[in-house]
C-alpha positions, -999 to 999 in steps of 0.1 A, spaced: -219 -57 72 -213 -40 38 -230 -58 10 -209 -62 -21 -226 -51 -54 -239 -78 -78 -215 -90 -104 -228 -89 -140 -215 -105 -171 -233 -93 -202 -238 -112 -235 -251 -86 -259 -256 -78 -296 -251 -41 -292 -279 -22 -308 -299 7 -295 -315 -8 -265 -284 -28 -256 -265 4 -255 -291 19 -232 -289 -12 -210 -251 -8 -209 -254 28 -199 -279 19 -172 -255 -7 -157 -227 18 -158 -249 42 -138 -256 15 -113 -222 11 -97 -237 10 -62 -258 -20 -72 -236 -39 -96 -201 -45 -109 -200 -50 -147 -172 -76 -149 -171 -79 -187 -190 -79 -219 -193 -105 -246 -203 -90 -279 -221 -113 -303 -242 -113 -335 -279 -104 -336 -290 -69 -342 -257 -65 -361 -228 -87 -370 -205 -97 -341 -176 -74 -351 -199 -44 -353 -214 -53 -319 -178 -55 -306 -169 -21 -319 -202 -6 -307 -197 -21 -272 -161 -7 -270 -173 27 -281 -202 29 -256 -180 19 -227 -153 43 -237 -178 72 -240 -188 66 -204 -152 64 -192 -151 26 -187 -123 15 -210 -112 -7 -181 -141 -32 -186 -130 -60 -208 -148 -68 -240 -147 -102 -256 -159 -115 -290 -186 -140 -287 -206 -161 -312 -205 -149 -348 -234 -170 -360 -262 -192 -346 -255 -228 -336 -275 -240 -366 -257 -220 -393 -221 -214 -406 -225 -177 -411 -247 -148 -403 -260 -117 -421 -279 -89 -403 -314 -84 -416 -334 -53 -427 -358 -55 -397 -330 -50 -372 -316 -22 -393 -350 -5 -392 -350 -5 -354 -313 0 -348 -299 18 -378 -273 5 -402 -246 10 -376 -266 -6 -348 -266 26 -328 -293 46 -344 -270 59 -371 -250 79 -345 -217 66 -359 -203 64 -324 -180 36 -334 -170 50 -367 -185 52 -402 -211 24 -403 -192 6 -374 -181 -21 -399 -149 -36 -386 -124 -58 -405 -139 -92 -411 -175 -79 -409 -199 -77 -438 -191 -50 -463 -214 -27 -482 -223 -37 -518 -249 -30 -544 -251 -67 -550 -272 -81 -522 -271 -117 -534 -256 -144 -512 -238 -172 -530 -217 -192 -506 -215 -229 -516 -217 -255 -489 -225 -229 -462 -257 -226 -442 -263 -189 -439 -287 -172 -414 -302 -139 -425 -315 -125 -392 -326 -160 -381 -340 -171 -414 -322 -195 -438 -308 -176 -468 -333 -181 -496 -363 -181 -472 -390 -156 -483 -385 -138 -450 -347 -135 -453 -340 -99 -461 -304 -87 -457 -300 -52 -444 -293 -27 -472 -256 -27 -479 -250 -52 -451 -233 -80 -469 -223 -95 -502 -198 -120 -488 -200 -143 -458 -170 -152 -437 -166 -183 -415 -157 -176 -379 -122 -163 -376 -99 -146 -352 -101 -108 -353 -80 -80 -340 -94 -51 -321 -118 -33 -345 -101 -2 -359 -134 17 -357 -133 15 -319 -96 24 -314 -98 62 -315 -123 64 -286 -103 39 -266 -71 58 -271 -87 92 -265 -100 80 -232 -65 71 -221 -78 37 -210 -59 4 -215 -86 -19 -228 -82 -56 -225 -97 -70 -257 -101 -104 -271 -83 -116 -301 -100 -150 -304 -136 -158 -311 -135 -185 -283 -124 -160 -256 -159 -148 -248 -173 -183 -243 -143 -193 -221 -146 -161 -201 -183 -169 -194 -173 -204 -183 -145 -191 -160 -168 -165 -144 -195 -190 -136 -171 -216 -122 -154 -189 -100 -185 -171 -88 -214 -195 -93 -247 -177 -88 -230 -147 -73 -225 -136 -109 -255 -130 -131 -252 -136 -168 -273 -110 -186 -282 -120 -222 -298 -93 -243 -292 -110 -276 -295 -146 -289 -287 -174 -264 -259 -188 -286 -231 -177 -262 -248 -192 -232 -256 -224 -250 -220 -227 -263 -207 -223 -228 -230 -249 -213 -222 -273 -242 -185 -269 -237 -187 -270 -199 -219 -289 -188 -208 -285 -151 -217 -248 -151 -254 -253 -158 -264 -259 -122 -243 -229 -111 -256 -205 -137 -279 -176 -130 -292 -162 -162 -315 -132 -169 -324 -131 -205 -343 -107 -227 -363 -126 -253 -393 -147 -260 -430 -141 -254 -456 -162 -238 -489 -143 -237 -483 -118 -265 -477 -119 -302 -441 -121 -314 -423 -93 -333 -411 -114 -362 -428 -120 -396 -450 -147 -382 -462 -125 -353 -454 -155 -331 -416 -157 -326 -396 -130 -308 -364 -117 -325 -337 -130 -301 -353 -165 -300 -357 -168 -338 -320 -162 -343 -312 -195 -326 -342 -215 -313 -320 -246 -309 -297 -228 -285 -326 -213 -266 -343 -247 -263 -312 -263 -249 -306 -235 -224 -342 -237 -212 -337 -274 -205 -302 -271 -190 -312 -267 -153 -298 -232 -150 -317 -206 -129 -333 -186 -157 -355 -155 -157 -371 -147 -190 -379 -110 -196 -399 -111 -228 -424 -90 -247 -451 -98 -221 -434 -71 -199 -411 -51 -221 -440 -38 -241 -455 -24 -209 -423 -3 -204 -424 26 -229 -398 54 -228 -415 87 -236 -401 115 -257 -398 137 -226 -371 114 -212 -350 119 -244 -355 156 -241 -343 156 -205 -311 138 -214 -304 161 -243 -309 191 -221 -279 181 -200 -258 194 -229 -232 167 -226 -219 143 -253 -233 114 -233 -267 131 -230 -269 138 -267 -259 102 -275 -285 87 -253 -312 111 -266 -302 104 -302 -306 66 -295 -340 72 -279 -352 96 -307 -343 70 -333 -360 41 -316 -391 61 -306 -396 71 -343 -390 36 -356 -414 20 -332 -441 46 -338 -439 41 -375 -440 3 -371 -470 2 -348 -487 36 -339 -512 19 -316 -488 -2 -295 -460 23 -293 -478 57 -291 -463 61 -256 -427 56 -267 -400 30 -273 -401 -4 -255 -372 -8 -231 -365 -44 -239 -329 -48 -228 -328 -21 -201 -357 -38 -183 -338 -71 -184 -307 -53 -170 -329 -38 -142 -344 -72 -134 -308 -86 -131 -303 -61 -103 -338 -61 -88 -360 -92 -94 -388 -76 -75 -396 -54 -105 -414 -84 -122 -439 -110 -112 -430 -144 -126 -448 -176 -136 -426 -207 -133 -430 -234 -159 -412 -259 -180 -404 -239 -212 -393 -248 -247 -385 -230 -279 -400 -245 -310 -373 -255 -335 -396 -265 -364 -426 -251 -382 -454 -274 -394 -481 -298 -383 -476 -311 -347 -445 -290 -344 -458 -254 -340 -439 -224 -352 -402 -221 -352 -390 -196 -326 -421 -197 -305 -416 -199 -267 -442 -221 -251 -448 -244 -221 -432 -278 -226 -460 -303 -223 -437 -330 -209 -434 -308 -178 -471 -314 -171 -463 -351 -163 -426 -349 -154 -425 -323 -126 -387 -327 -122 -381 -309 -155 -363 -276 -151 -386 -246 -149 -380 -210 -161 -392 -179 -143 -412 -161 -170 -419 -125 -162 -456 -117 -168 -462 -87 -146 -440 -56 -142 -439 -25 -120 -435 -4 -150 -440 29 -132 -412 22 -107 -389 9 -134 -394 39 -157 -389 64 -130 -357 48 -118 -344 43 -153 -350 78 -165 -335 93 -134 -304 71 -134 -297 78 -171 -300 115 -164 -273 111 -138 -250 91 -160 -253 118 -187 -235 143 -166 
């Protein structure tokens, strides 16, 4: 009996490691079918993530894979601005300043460069990288935004059109912000747990789908990159993790939804460091794909080493690629199951907003949904397979 490959639907905020995860999935056609990609806010604004996603898929000859626009801002805010921290690790275009999707990758409707970094939008709640505009930790990316738009319908980003046309592909693209959420709902209803939703950005898309269609929760298999249980976070407070701080309310609802969830967080991704030798190997292929992947790795290795020389002396952490690999092979990680919650407030008897921790109610109510939290990883096997597969996809 021939076993069909796993079906994957990805919800991503396409930055450097998201792009590496996409390339990894595209090189794993024997193991998976990438059915579609939902591009959302996070590392960059949603329209830039959309343009980046189209450009990466086109570069690897997969213009046939549909790309949808997902959430443009967290559930708790009316608008979103990328922050300086994400730009530091992903570049101002989200792709290590490679400009794969065009100059700056800023599509129509996205934030526009300006010397005036002030944000003055009356009656709107604005998230700056997960922090309320005006918070001491809210630092917009340089040139990222001087105006904020509410969610709106957008056309196919012009910055992604040249590569799509050059590839000769006929891309099926979304024209409505709701399409990505509806697509996720349709896929889970049709395939149930035979489709895996891979979320490498905030959980806003998944939360929106469950909120709109509660019936899918029991059918949903989710592998998510985000959170941390035993390690410090990578946000200002050194407690919260970036994807969770963007929308803790959404994460908390998803954790309690009853979906089958595997959390691939900093506990394991910080054990999977991509060395410089891997980037050198990809570049040595001499192909455009190889140069692109090597440029991504070079940028991230340098950024992480500058941020923490002790932790990242061995290379860049493969956050999103590890989650993608776990979606295909759960044996890569050892998990601890527990009732999980994301803190939504900071203060006495509340904790720290964005922290992922055990839900104490689960200690007395054993029927509460549990999340598979990855705490151990076969880093050697994963790194060997990842580097080799990426070398193959470069050709």
